[in-house]
Legacy VTK file of the C-alpha trace (Angstrom):
# vtk DataFile Version 3.0
C-alpha trace
ASCII
DATASET POLYDATA
POINTS 190 float
21.900 -91.327 -157.816
18.253 -91.074 -158.808
16.940 -88.239 -160.954
14.351 -87.370 -158.275
17.106 -86.801 -155.728
19.028 -84.386 -157.980
15.884 -82.502 -158.923
15.000 -82.048 -155.252
18.465 -80.635 -154.589
18.188 -78.236 -157.550
14.771 -77.006 -156.434
15.919 -76.396 -152.872
18.680 -74.124 -154.184
16.106 -72.103 -156.136
14.150 -71.384 -152.947
17.120 -69.950 -151.064
17.216 -66.181 -150.709
19.819 -64.752 -153.113
22.199 -61.990 -152.191
20.864 -58.671 -153.500
23.057 -56.484 -155.646
22.290 -53.532 -153.387
24.475 -53.347 -150.292
22.861 -53.817 -146.942
22.392 -50.970 -144.532
24.350 -50.849 -141.285
22.383 -52.342 -138.397
19.934 -49.810 -137.002
20.646 -47.252 -139.747
17.887 -45.418 -141.540
17.470 -45.953 -145.280
18.139 -42.415 -146.503
17.303 -41.868 -150.161
16.817 -38.930 -152.516
13.428 -38.304 -154.169
14.840 -39.474 -157.522
16.170 -42.706 -156.001
12.857 -43.341 -154.252
10.982 -42.827 -157.524
13.280 -45.262 -159.393
12.663 -47.983 -156.779
8.913 -47.303 -156.849
8.870 -47.453 -160.671
10.714 -50.791 -160.616
8.281 -52.177 -158.035
5.286 -51.009 -160.108
6.778 -52.543 -163.278
7.319 -55.896 -161.563
3.981 -55.949 -159.727
1.667 -54.550 -162.411
3.283 -55.716 -165.658
5.890 -58.488 -165.432
4.323 -60.614 -162.706
0.773 -60.760 -164.201
2.179 -61.640 -167.646
4.361 -64.357 -166.148
1.463 -65.783 -164.117
-0.492 -66.112 -167.376
2.425 -67.932 -169.022
2.846 -70.306 -166.059
-0.892 -71.000 -165.994
-0.857 -71.786 -169.728
2.251 -73.985 -169.354
0.691 -75.855 -166.411
-2.392 -76.616 -168.502
-0.194 -78.408 -171.072
0.152 -81.468 -168.854
3.370 -83.018 -167.543
5.106 -80.298 -165.547
8.312 -82.242 -164.861
9.521 -81.880 -168.455
7.793 -78.585 -169.256
10.518 -75.945 -169.697
8.040 -73.051 -169.937
6.497 -74.072 -166.621
9.811 -74.651 -164.823
11.436 -71.454 -166.095
8.259 -69.491 -165.358
8.054 -70.729 -161.768
11.748 -69.958 -161.211
11.374 -66.457 -162.669
8.222 -65.913 -160.608
10.173 -66.716 -157.419
12.890 -64.228 -158.486
10.296 -61.518 -159.129
8.560 -62.187 -155.804
11.893 -61.942 -153.936
12.668 -58.642 -155.659
9.172 -57.327 -154.888
9.633 -58.184 -151.193
13.065 -56.517 -151.188
11.812 -53.334 -152.897
8.704 -53.158 -150.683
10.883 -53.355 -147.572
13.312 -50.719 -148.842
10.504 -48.321 -149.774
8.635 -48.912 -146.514
11.729 -48.024 -144.475
12.930 -45.194 -146.720
13.565 -41.733 -145.340
13.337 -39.373 -148.321
15.722 -36.421 -148.076
15.590 -33.792 -150.815
19.005 -32.109 -151.138
17.447 -29.181 -153.020
15.496 -28.264 -149.867
18.619 -27.809 -147.719
19.514 -24.476 -149.275
22.864 -22.796 -148.796
25.137 -24.762 -146.481
28.901 -25.186 -146.423
28.852 -28.434 -144.433
28.616 -31.930 -145.960
25.469 -33.917 -145.158
23.409 -36.508 -147.029
22.539 -35.286 -150.526
25.527 -32.943 -150.856
27.452 -32.670 -154.077
31.051 -32.261 -152.938
34.092 -31.117 -154.881
37.366 -32.342 -153.348
41.038 -31.883 -154.143
43.133 -35.026 -153.937
46.717 -35.036 -152.735
47.954 -35.595 -156.325
46.306 -32.308 -157.416
43.278 -33.753 -159.209
39.742 -32.680 -158.396
36.895 -35.109 -157.865
33.177 -34.350 -157.591
30.688 -36.722 -156.033
27.156 -36.673 -154.669
26.321 -38.492 -151.439
23.189 -40.597 -151.983
21.374 -43.666 -150.612
22.761 -47.194 -150.841
20.228 -48.174 -153.529
21.113 -45.277 -155.829
24.914 -45.250 -155.672
26.529 -45.271 -159.132
30.222 -44.479 -159.460
29.880 -43.760 -163.187
27.550 -40.853 -162.298
29.716 -39.708 -159.375
27.125 -40.888 -156.847
28.468 -42.573 -153.739
26.580 -44.274 -150.947
26.411 -42.412 -147.653
27.841 -45.532 -145.966
30.908 -45.687 -148.238
34.338 -44.887 -146.768
34.636 -41.716 -148.891
31.237 -40.399 -147.818
31.930 -41.215 -144.172
35.197 -39.286 -144.375
33.432 -36.279 -145.933
30.314 -36.157 -143.733
30.211 -33.070 -141.482
33.285 -31.562 -143.157
33.145 -27.930 -144.278
34.673 -26.018 -147.171
38.497 -25.873 -146.819
38.546 -28.767 -144.313
41.134 -31.497 -144.864
39.808 -35.013 -144.251
41.630 -38.325 -144.153
40.340 -41.164 -146.327
41.532 -44.596 -145.282
42.041 -46.904 -148.263
43.679 -50.323 -148.647
46.722 -48.475 -150.040
46.942 -46.222 -146.979
45.580 -42.840 -145.963
44.860 -40.074 -148.452
44.308 -36.400 -147.680
41.334 -34.737 -149.319
40.566 -31.020 -149.203
36.913 -29.981 -149.487
36.720 -27.284 -152.187
32.967 -26.905 -152.496
29.645 -28.125 -151.136
26.406 -27.748 -153.032
22.878 -28.994 -152.473
20.822 -29.452 -155.625
18.205 -31.772 -157.069
19.788 -34.974 -158.327
17.985 -35.905 -161.505
17.144 -39.467 -162.336
19.420 -41.155 -164.849
19.006 -44.688 -166.045
LINES 1 191
190 0 1 2 3 4 5 6 7 8 9 10 11 12 13 14 15 16 17 18 19 20 21 22 23 24 25 26 27 28 29 30 31 32 33 34 35 36 37 38 39 40 41 42 43 44 45 46 47 48 49 50 51 52 53 54 55 56 57 58 59 60 61 62 63 64 65 66 67 68 69 70 71 72 73 74 75 76 77 78 79 80 81 82 83 84 85 86 87 88 89 90 91 92 93 94 95 96 97 98 99 100 101 102 103 104 105 106 107 108 109 110 111 112 113 114 115 116 117 118 119 120 121 122 123 124 125 126 127 128 129 130 131 132 133 134 135 136 137 138 139 140 141 142 143 144 145 146 147 148 149 150 151 152 153 154 155 156 157 158 159 160 161 162 163 164 165 166 167 168 169 170 171 172 173 174 175 176 177 178 179 180 181 182 183 184 185 186 187 188 189
C-alpha cells in the first residue's frame, strides 16, 4: 500500500465531526442554562476565538513558510489542532445562540421543582442527597449538578415538598421523597 493512500485515509478521519463530550439535547428541546453556565461557555468561546486560535494561526503560518509541509510536524499538528478548535467554536456558538438563560435566583420562594432548583431528597435507604438541576452543558456530578434531561431530574421535575417520586434505574425503581426545594444563584466553579 502506498504512503499517499494511507495519508489520505488518515486525513479524512481528521475531517470527520467528533462526538462532543456534552450530551445532545432532546429533539426540539430548548437549551436551558443558568447564567453561570452561559458565562462559562462564553468565556471558553472567547478564549478559543481571541487567544488560542490567533496564536495557532501564527504557528501554522510560520511552519508553512519552512517549506515541505508533508514532513513538517509543526504544520501538521497545527492544522489538526486548528480543525479541533474550529469545531469547538462552531459547537459553542450554536449552543450559545440557542441558549435560554434561566436564573434560579429570580424564581423566589417556590416549593415545586423546576429548572434551576436545588433539591434535597431522601432515598429509600435513609440517606439524603442534594442536587441542582442545570443545563446539559453545565452538569457535574461532583458538584451535585445534574442535567435537566437526566432520569433523576425528570423524576423530580414538577414535584413538591413531601412528594414521593419514582426513579427508574437499571437496578429497578427507587422511591425518593422531596425534603426541600430552593432556588438560589449557582456560582461558577471550575
